[in-house]
N, C-alpha and C positions, 0 to 999 in steps of 0.2 A: 579498539582503534578503528575508526572509520576513515578509509583512505581513498574511496571512490569519489568521482566528480559528480555522480548521480546517485541519490539515495531513493530506493524504490520500495514502496510500502503497498502491498496489495492485500485486499480485505475480502473476507467471505460476504457475498451478496445475500441480502435479506431474503430474495426471492427463493433462493435455494436453501437458506438456513433461517427459518422463522424464529428459531432460538439460537442463542450464541453457541457456537460450536464448543464442544466440551474441552477441547485442547487450547482455547483461547483464555488468556488472563481477562481480568475484569474489562469490559468493553461497553461501548455505546453505539447506537445507531446514528450514523451520519450520512449525508448525500454523498455519492461519488462525484467528484468534481467533473467527470467526463460524461456520464450518462444520467445524472441526477437520481438514480435509484438508490435506495437505502443500502448500506453496507455496514458491517461490524468493524469498528475501529478499536483496537486495544488501547488501554491507557499507556501502555509501554510505547506503542508506536506514536501516540499522540505527544508524549513527552518528549521523544527524540525530535519529532518534527518541530515542536514549540521551542526546543533548545537549540535548533539549528542556527549557530552563529558563524558558520563556515562558508556561507554564500554557495553552498551545494545546491544543485537543481534537485527538487523533490518531485517525485512521481508518485502520487497517491491515487490508487484506483481499485475498483472491484476486480474480482478474477477475470471476468469477461473483458473489461476494458484493458487490463493489463495485457492479455494476449493480443488485442488489437494494437496497443501502443508498440509491443515488441515486433509485430508484423509490419508496422509502419516505420519503425526505427531499428532495422536489423543490426545496426552497430551495437545496440545494447545487449544482443545475445552473447557476445564474446566477453562481456564484462559483468554479467549478473552473478552476484554472490549473495546468498541467502544467510542473513545473520539472525533474523528474528522469526 
């Protein structure tokens, strides 16, 4: 059950992982919406994002941008729960 108002999906950046990380399920390269650099998006994360019918805010970012987002929005720090 997803009970947060914000869904956060962070992905391994291609610049640090030129091949898909071994612990990732099937993935594809996509552009990070924040820095436009390539990152690995798993099929599982993509399916959850596509199925979002709950009007939740979705934050999709590479690791580096995710850190910046949390620094810019400190209120997220108290509510981050990693499910994937």
